[in-house]
Backbone as XML, in Angstrom:
<?xml version="1.0"?>
<chain id="A" units="angstrom">
  <residue number="1" name="MET">
    <atom name="N" x="130.042" y="172.253" z="89.847"/>
    <atom name="CA" x="130.165" y="173.668" z="89.714"/>
    <atom name="C" x="129.879" y="174.044" z="88.262"/>
  </residue>
  <residue number="2" name="LYS">
    <atom name="N" x="129.030" y="175.039" z="88.050"/>
    <atom name="CA" x="128.751" y="175.544" z="86.719"/>
    <atom name="C" x="129.461" y="176.871" z="86.536"/>
  </residue>
  <residue number="3" name="LEU">
    <atom name="N" x="130.016" y="177.057" z="85.360"/>
    <atom name="CA" x="130.705" y="178.302" z="85.051"/>
    <atom name="C" x="129.883" y="179.067" z="84.025"/>
  </residue>
  <residue number="4" name="ASN">
    <atom name="N" x="129.784" y="180.379" z="84.206"/>
    <atom name="CA" x="129.052" y="181.169" z="83.226"/>
    <atom name="C" x="129.970" y="181.546" z="82.064"/>
  </residue>
  <residue number="5" name="GLU">
    <atom name="N" x="129.399" y="182.177" z="81.027"/>
    <atom name="CA" x="130.168" y="182.518" z="79.826"/>
    <atom name="C" x="131.357" y="183.420" z="80.142"/>
  </residue>
  <residue number="6" name="ASN">
    <atom name="N" x="131.201" y="184.370" z="81.069"/>
    <atom name="CA" x="132.317" y="185.242" z="81.421"/>
    <atom name="C" x="133.458" y="184.455" z="82.045"/>
  </residue>
  <residue number="7" name="GLN">
    <atom name="N" x="133.124" y="183.496" z="82.887"/>
    <atom name="CA" x="134.160" y="182.665" z="83.495"/>
    <atom name="C" x="134.797" y="181.754" z="82.454"/>
  </residue>
  <residue number="8" name="MET">
    <atom name="N" x="133.996" y="181.244" z="81.528"/>
    <atom name="CA" x="134.511" y="180.350" z="80.493"/>
    <atom name="C" x="135.545" y="181.054" z="79.627"/>
  </residue>
  <residue number="9" name="SER">
    <atom name="N" x="135.299" y="182.311" z="79.286"/>
    <atom name="CA" x="136.217" y="183.017" z="78.402"/>
    <atom name="C" x="137.599" y="183.136" z="79.036"/>
  </residue>
  <residue number="10" name="GLY">
    <atom name="N" x="137.685" y="183.155" z="80.351"/>
    <atom name="CA" x="138.970" y="183.244" z="81.016"/>
    <atom name="C" x="139.717" y="181.922" z="81.084"/>
  </residue>
  <residue number="11" name="LEU">
    <atom name="N" x="139.067" y="180.838" z="80.704"/>
    <atom name="CA" x="139.692" y="179.520" z="80.797"/>
    <atom name="C" x="140.450" y="179.132" z="79.538"/>
  </residue>
  <residue number="12" name="ALA">
    <atom name="N" x="140.138" y="179.768" z="78.435"/>
    <atom name="CA" x="140.788" y="179.432" z="77.172"/>
    <atom name="C" x="141.659" y="180.608" z="76.732"/>
  </residue>
  <residue number="13" name="SER">
    <atom name="N" x="142.749" y="180.281" z="76.077"/>
    <atom name="CA" x="143.595" y="181.348" z="75.558"/>
    <atom name="C" x="142.845" y="182.077" z="74.445"/>
  </residue>
  <residue number="14" name="GLU">
    <atom name="N" x="143.282" y="183.254" z="74.141"/>
    <atom name="CA" x="142.649" y="184.009" z="73.058"/>
    <atom name="C" x="142.750" y="183.247" z="71.743"/>
  </residue>
  <residue number="15" name="GLU">
    <atom name="N" x="143.876" y="182.591" z="71.524"/>
    <atom name="CA" x="144.056" y="181.813" z="70.294"/>
    <atom name="C" x="143.046" y="180.667" z="70.229"/>
  </residue>
  <residue number="16" name="ASP">
    <atom name="N" x="142.847" y="179.948" z="71.345"/>
    <atom name="CA" x="141.857" y="178.868" z="71.391"/>
    <atom name="C" x="140.464" y="179.408" z="71.095"/>
  </residue>
  <residue number="17" name="GLN">
    <atom name="N" x="140.136" y="180.533" z="71.682"/>
    <atom name="CA" x="138.811" y="181.123" z="71.481"/>
    <atom name="C" x="138.600" y="181.523" z="70.023"/>
  </residue>
  <residue number="18" name="ARG">
    <atom name="N" x="139.604" y="182.126" z="69.397"/>
    <atom name="CA" x="139.485" y="182.531" z="67.985"/>
    <atom name="C" x="139.303" y="181.320" z="67.083"/>
  </residue>
  <residue number="19" name="LEU">
    <atom name="N" x="140.038" y="180.258" z="67.343"/>
    <atom name="CA" x="139.922" y="179.043" z="66.540"/>
    <atom name="C" x="138.528" y="178.457" z="66.650"/>
  </residue>
  <residue number="20" name="TYR">
    <atom name="N" x="138.017" y="178.336" z="67.861"/>
    <atom name="CA" x="136.663" y="177.815" z="68.054"/>
    <atom name="C" x="135.633" y="178.680" z="67.336"/>
  </residue>
  <residue number="21" name="GLU">
    <atom name="N" x="135.753" y="179.974" z="67.462"/>
    <atom name="CA" x="134.780" y="180.870" z="66.839"/>
    <atom name="C" x="134.808" y="180.744" z="65.322"/>
  </residue>
  <residue number="22" name="ALA">
    <atom name="N" x="135.992" y="180.617" z="64.739"/>
    <atom name="CA" x="136.101" y="180.487" z="63.282"/>
    <atom name="C" x="135.416" y="179.212" z="62.791"/>
  </residue>
  <residue number="23" name="VAL">
    <atom name="N" x="135.611" y="178.124" z="63.496"/>
    <atom name="CA" x="134.981" y="176.854" z="63.118"/>
    <atom name="C" x="133.475" y="176.919" z="63.347"/>
  </residue>
  <residue number="24" name="LEU">
    <atom name="N" x="133.081" y="177.438" z="64.482"/>
    <atom name="CA" x="131.667" y="177.444" z="64.847"/>
    <atom name="C" x="130.817" y="178.362" z="63.987"/>
  </residue>
  <residue number="25" name="ASP">
    <atom name="N" x="131.409" y="179.388" z="63.401"/>
    <atom name="CA" x="130.635" y="180.290" z="62.543"/>
    <atom name="C" x="129.910" y="179.535" z="61.433"/>
  </residue>
  <residue number="26" name="ASN">
    <atom name="N" x="130.491" y="178.436" z="60.984"/>
    <atom name="CA" x="129.871" y="177.645" z="59.924"/>
    <atom name="C" x="128.642" y="176.883" z="60.394"/>
  </residue>
  <residue number="27" name="PHE">
    <atom name="N" x="128.468" y="176.723" z="61.693"/>
    <atom name="CA" x="127.402" y="175.878" z="62.218"/>
    <atom name="C" x="126.391" y="176.614" z="63.099"/>
  </residue>
  <residue number="28" name="ARG">
    <atom name="N" x="126.548" y="177.905" z="63.269"/>
    <atom name="CA" x="125.635" y="178.657" z="64.144"/>
    <atom name="C" x="124.184" y="178.402" z="63.774"/>
  </residue>
  <residue number="29" name="GLY">
    <atom name="N" x="123.357" y="178.260" z="64.817"/>
    <atom name="CA" x="121.926" y="178.056" z="64.600"/>
    <atom name="C" x="121.525" y="176.609" z="64.340"/>
  </residue>
  <residue number="30" name="THR">
    <atom name="N" x="122.477" y="175.684" z="64.442"/>
    <atom name="CA" x="122.162" y="174.275" z="64.218"/>
    <atom name="C" x="122.274" y="173.501" z="65.535"/>
  </residue>
  <residue number="31" name="PRO">
    <atom name="N" x="121.623" y="172.339" z="65.609"/>
    <atom name="CA" x="121.779" y="171.512" z="66.814"/>
    <atom name="C" x="123.239" y="171.110" z="67.052"/>
  </residue>
  <residue number="32" name="LEU">
    <atom name="N" x="123.988" y="170.926" z="65.985"/>
    <atom name="CA" x="125.399" y="170.565" z="66.115"/>
    <atom name="C" x="126.172" y="171.670" z="66.832"/>
  </residue>
  <residue number="33" name="TYR">
    <atom name="N" x="125.865" y="172.907" z="66.509"/>
    <atom name="CA" x="126.510" y="174.051" z="67.161"/>
    <atom name="C" x="126.235" y="174.034" z="68.665"/>
  </residue>
  <residue number="34" name="ASP">
    <atom name="N" x="124.964" y="173.865" z="69.032"/>
    <atom name="CA" x="124.597" y="173.853" z="70.451"/>
    <atom name="C" x="125.305" y="172.731" z="71.191"/>
  </residue>
  <residue number="35" name="ASP">
    <atom name="N" x="125.373" y="171.562" z="70.575"/>
    <atom name="CA" x="126.029" y="170.421" z="71.204"/>
    <atom name="C" x="127.525" y="170.669" z="71.357"/>
  </residue>
  <residue number="36" name="PHE">
    <atom name="N" x="128.128" y="171.230" z="70.333"/>
    <atom name="CA" x="129.555" y="171.520" z="70.384"/>
    <atom name="C" x="129.866" y="172.509" z="71.500"/>
  </residue>
  <residue number="37" name="ARG">
    <atom name="N" x="129.022" y="173.524" z="71.675"/>
    <atom name="CA" x="129.229" y="174.508" z="72.741"/>
    <atom name="C" x="129.139" y="173.867" z="74.121"/>
  </residue>
  <residue number="38" name="ARG">
    <atom name="N" x="128.175" y="172.960" z="74.303"/>
    <atom name="CA" x="128.067" y="172.272" z="75.600"/>
    <atom name="C" x="129.314" y="171.438" z="75.869"/>
  </residue>
  <residue number="39" name="GLU">
    <atom name="N" x="129.766" y="170.723" z="74.849"/>
    <atom name="CA" x="130.964" y="169.911" z="75.018"/>
    <atom name="C" x="132.188" y="170.796" z="75.263"/>
  </residue>
  <residue number="40" name="GLN">
    <atom name="N" x="132.277" y="171.901" z="74.569"/>
    <atom name="CA" x="133.380" y="172.837" z="74.756"/>
    <atom name="C" x="133.425" y="173.333" z="76.201"/>
  </residue>
  <residue number="41" name="ARG">
    <atom name="N" x="132.266" y="173.691" z="76.744"/>
    <atom name="CA" x="132.221" y="174.163" z="78.135"/>
    <atom name="C" x="132.724" y="173.086" z="79.092"/>
  </residue>
  <residue number="42" name="GLU">
    <atom name="N" x="132.360" y="171.845" z="78.841"/>
    <atom name="CA" x="132.822" y="170.746" z="79.695"/>
    <atom name="C" x="134.337" y="170.583" z="79.615"/>
  </residue>
  <residue number="43" name="ILE">
    <atom name="N" x="134.891" y="170.703" z="78.431"/>
    <atom name="CA" x="136.341" y="170.559" z="78.252"/>
    <atom name="C" x="137.078" y="171.700" z="78.958"/>
  </residue>
  <residue number="44" name="PHE">
    <atom name="N" x="136.590" y="172.930" z="78.792"/>
    <atom name="CA" x="137.245" y="174.060" z="79.454"/>
    <atom name="C" x="137.088" y="173.982" z="80.973"/>
  </residue>
  <residue number="45" name="ARG">
    <atom name="N" x="135.974" y="173.472" z="81.425"/>
    <atom name="CA" x="135.781" y="173.277" z="82.870"/>
    <atom name="C" x="136.798" y="172.253" z="83.382"/>
  </residue>
  <residue number="46" name="HIS">
    <atom name="N" x="136.954" y="171.161" z="82.631"/>
    <atom name="CA" x="137.923" y="170.120" z="82.988"/>
    <atom name="C" x="139.338" y="170.704" z="82.993"/>
  </residue>
  <residue number="47" name="LYS">
    <atom name="N" x="139.654" y="171.527" z="82.002"/>
    <atom name="CA" x="140.972" y="172.157" z="81.925"/>
    <atom name="C" x="141.227" y="173.003" z="83.172"/>
  </residue>
  <residue number="48" name="TRP">
    <atom name="N" x="140.222" y="173.771" z="83.562"/>
    <atom name="CA" x="140.364" y="174.618" z="84.741"/>
    <atom name="C" x="140.590" y="173.771" z="85.996"/>
  </residue>
  <residue number="49" name="LEU">
    <atom name="N" x="139.771" y="172.743" z="86.186"/>
    <atom name="CA" x="139.887" y="171.894" z="87.372"/>
    <atom name="C" x="141.239" y="171.192" z="87.428"/>
  </residue>
  <residue number="50" name="GLU">
    <atom name="N" x="141.672" y="170.624" z="86.295"/>
    <atom name="CA" x="142.951" y="169.910" z="86.272"/>
    <atom name="C" x="144.127" y="170.877" z="86.434"/>
  </residue>
  <residue number="51" name="SER">
    <atom name="N" x="144.011" y="172.068" z="85.892"/>
    <atom name="CA" x="145.061" y="173.070" z="86.069"/>
    <atom name="C" x="145.167" y="173.490" z="87.531"/>
  </residue>
  <residue number="52" name="GLU">
    <atom name="N" x="144.023" y="173.635" z="88.190"/>
    <atom name="CA" x="144.031" y="173.964" z="89.616"/>
    <atom name="C" x="144.731" y="172.862" z="90.413"/>
  </residue>
  <residue number="53" name="LYS">
    <atom name="N" x="144.425" y="171.603" z="90.095"/>
    <atom name="CA" x="145.079" y="170.482" z="90.792"/>
    <atom name="C" x="146.578" y="170.481" z="90.559"/>
  </residue>
  <residue number="54" name="ALA">
    <atom name="N" x="146.986" y="170.774" z="89.311"/>
    <atom name="CA" x="148.404" y="170.740" z="88.952"/>
    <atom name="C" x="149.152" y="171.988" z="89.415"/>
  </residue>
  <residue number="55" name="GLY">
    <atom name="N" x="148.420" y="173.035" z="89.750"/>
    <atom name="CA" x="149.062" y="174.274" z="90.163"/>
    <atom name="C" x="149.641" y="175.065" z="89.006"/>
  </residue>
  <residue number="56" name="LYS">
    <atom name="N" x="149.226" y="174.717" z="87.785"/>
    <atom name="CA" x="149.688" y="175.425" z="86.585"/>
    <atom name="C" x="148.704" y="175.147" z="85.458"/>
  </residue>
  <residue number="57" name="ASP">
    <atom name="N" x="148.764" y="175.943" z="84.430"/>
    <atom name="CA" x="147.917" y="175.741" z="83.264"/>
    <atom name="C" x="148.399" y="174.499" z="82.522"/>
  </residue>
  <residue number="58" name="ILE">
    <atom name="N" x="147.531" y="173.496" z="82.393"/>
    <atom name="CA" x="147.937" y="172.257" z="81.733"/>
    <atom name="C" x="147.834" y="172.354" z="80.215"/>
  </residue>
  <residue number="59" name="GLY">
    <atom name="N" x="147.205" y="173.386" z="79.709"/>
    <atom name="CA" x="147.077" y="173.563" z="78.270"/>
    <atom name="C" x="145.844" y="172.858" z="77.719"/>
  </residue>
  <residue number="60" name="PHE">
    <atom name="N" x="145.368" y="173.371" z="76.615"/>
    <atom name="CA" x="144.137" y="172.849" z="76.031"/>
    <atom name="C" x="144.297" y="171.421" z="75.519"/>
  </residue>
  <residue number="61" name="GLU">
    <atom name="N" x="145.397" y="171.127" z="74.836"/>
    <atom name="CA" x="145.563" y="169.789" z="74.257"/>
    <atom name="C" x="145.570" y="168.707" z="75.325"/>
  </residue>
  <residue number="62" name="GLU">
    <atom name="N" x="146.279" y="168.943" z="76.409"/>
    <atom name="CA" x="146.309" y="167.970" z="77.496"/>
    <atom name="C" x="144.921" y="167.823" z="78.121"/>
  </residue>
  <residue number="63" name="ALA">
    <atom name="N" x="144.240" y="168.943" z="78.313"/>
    <atom name="CA" x="142.894" y="168.889" z="78.889"/>
    <atom name="C" x="141.930" y="168.155" z="77.970"/>
  </residue>
  <residue number="64" name="LEU">
    <atom name="N" x="142.005" y="168.414" z="76.686"/>
    <atom name="CA" x="141.128" y="167.753" z="75.722"/>
    <atom name="C" x="141.363" y="166.246" z="75.728"/>
  </residue>
  <residue number="65" name="THR">
    <atom name="N" x="142.606" y="165.853" z="75.645"/>
    <atom name="CA" x="142.938" y="164.423" z="75.657"/>
    <atom name="C" x="142.472" y="163.769" z="76.947"/>
  </residue>
  <residue number="66" name="SER">
    <atom name="N" x="142.731" y="164.423" z="78.055"/>
    <atom name="CA" x="142.335" y="163.898" z="79.359"/>
    <atom name="C" x="140.815" y="163.781" z="79.466"/>
  </residue>
  <residue number="67" name="TRP">
    <atom name="N" x="140.090" y="164.810" z="79.041"/>
    <atom name="CA" x="138.625" y="164.790" z="79.131"/>
    <atom name="C" x="138.041" y="163.700" z="78.252"/>
  </residue>
  <residue number="68" name="ILE">
    <atom name="N" x="138.580" y="163.561" z="77.031"/>
    <atom name="CA" x="138.074" y="162.532" z="76.122"/>
    <atom name="C" x="138.291" y="161.143" z="76.711"/>
  </residue>
  <residue number="69" name="THR">
    <atom name="N" x="139.480" y="160.880" z="77.217"/>
    <atom name="CA" x="139.773" y="159.540" z="77.726"/>
    <atom name="C" x="139.097" y="159.247" z="79.061"/>
  </residue>
  <residue number="70" name="GLN">
    <atom name="N" x="138.892" y="160.264" z="79.892"/>
    <atom name="CA" x="138.334" y="160.038" z="81.223"/>
    <atom name="C" x="136.837" y="160.267" z="81.343"/>
  </residue>
  <residue number="71" name="HIS">
    <atom name="N" x="136.284" y="161.170" z="80.520"/>
    <atom name="CA" x="134.915" y="161.611" z="80.790"/>
    <atom name="C" x="133.940" y="161.581" z="79.616"/>
  </residue>
  <residue number="72" name="ARG">
    <atom name="N" x="134.424" y="161.640" z="78.394"/>
    <atom name="CA" x="133.513" y="161.837" z="77.268"/>
    <atom name="C" x="132.482" y="160.729" z="77.134"/>
  </residue>
  <residue number="73" name="SER">
    <atom name="N" x="132.881" y="159.475" z="77.225"/>
    <atom name="CA" x="131.899" y="158.400" z="77.029"/>
    <atom name="C" x="130.812" y="158.452" z="78.099"/>
  </residue>
  <residue number="74" name="ASP">
    <atom name="N" x="131.171" y="158.779" z="79.341"/>
    <atom name="CA" x="130.152" y="158.933" z="80.386"/>
    <atom name="C" x="129.265" y="160.134" z="80.106"/>
  </residue>
  <residue number="75" name="TRP">
    <atom name="N" x="129.848" y="161.214" z="79.604"/>
    <atom name="CA" x="129.095" y="162.412" z="79.287"/>
    <atom name="C" x="128.094" y="162.136" z="78.165"/>
  </residue>
  <residue number="76" name="VAL">
    <atom name="N" x="128.550" y="161.421" z="77.136"/>
    <atom name="CA" x="127.677" y="161.097" z="76.001"/>
    <atom name="C" x="126.589" y="160.124" z="76.427"/>
  </residue>
  <residue number="77" name="SER">
    <atom name="N" x="126.945" y="159.079" z="77.146"/>
    <atom name="CA" x="125.960" y="158.067" z="77.539"/>
    <atom name="C" x="125.118" y="158.509" z="78.734"/>
  </residue>
  <residue number="78" name="GLY">
    <atom name="N" x="125.483" y="159.631" z="79.353"/>
    <atom name="CA" x="124.760" y="160.111" z="80.525"/>
    <atom name="C" x="123.471" y="160.834" z="80.221"/>
  </residue>
  <residue number="79" name="GLY">
    <atom name="N" x="123.016" y="160.754" z="78.986"/>
    <atom name="CA" x="121.731" y="161.341" z="78.660"/>
    <atom name="C" x="121.800" y="162.773" z="78.198"/>
  </residue>
  <residue number="80" name="ARG">
    <atom name="N" x="122.996" y="163.302" z="77.961"/>
    <atom name="CA" x="123.046" y="164.659" z="77.431"/>
    <atom name="C" x="122.391" y="164.630" z="76.060"/>
  </residue>
  <residue number="81" name="GLU">
    <atom name="N" x="121.899" y="165.766" z="75.659"/>
    <atom name="CA" x="121.147" y="165.820" z="74.409"/>
    <atom name="C" x="121.976" y="166.434" z="73.295"/>
  </residue>
  <residue number="82" name="LEU">
    <atom name="N" x="121.741" y="165.932" z="72.100"/>
    <atom name="CA" x="122.313" y="166.507" z="70.896"/>
    <atom name="C" x="121.216" y="167.328" z="70.266"/>
  </residue>
  <residue number="83" name="GLY">
    <atom name="N" x="121.335" y="168.639" z="70.402"/>
    <atom name="CA" x="120.267" y="169.503" z="69.893"/>
    <atom name="C" x="118.972" y="169.176" z="70.594"/>
  </residue>
  <residue number="84" name="SER">
    <atom name="N" x="117.966" y="168.767" z="69.837"/>
    <atom name="CA" x="116.656" y="168.483" z="70.429"/>
    <atom name="C" x="116.403" y="167.002" z="70.608"/>
  </residue>
  <residue number="85" name="ARG">
    <atom name="N" x="117.360" y="166.161" z="70.242"/>
    <atom name="CA" x="117.102" y="164.730" z="70.391"/>
    <atom name="C" x="118.110" y="164.110" z="71.351"/>
  </residue>
  <residue number="86" name="ALA">
    <atom name="N" x="117.635" y="163.228" z="72.210"/>
    <atom name="CA" x="118.515" y="162.561" z="73.175"/>
    <atom name="C" x="119.274" y="161.457" z="72.471"/>
  </residue>
  <residue number="87" name="LEU">
    <atom name="N" x="120.511" y="161.232" z="72.945"/>
    <atom name="CA" x="121.321" y="160.133" z="72.409"/>
    <atom name="C" x="121.044" y="158.869" z="73.179"/>
  </residue>
</chain>
């Protein structure tokens, strides 16, 4: 399932969104920024799915930890691209 930007904004708290935006402002227009946004979408998608399973909001920290330990290495080695170059 793919989520659009409007759906993504509803998955993160306003505080989480403000923090991400403050950090990302320093990198806008770079391949690192694009890669970070793709990874962010995956983490928020994971948070939504796991929260649905749990029947409650599991929180960003739990979702981040869970996604990193369960999915990140497969996501990175699965051919996703960093900017314009494949890893």
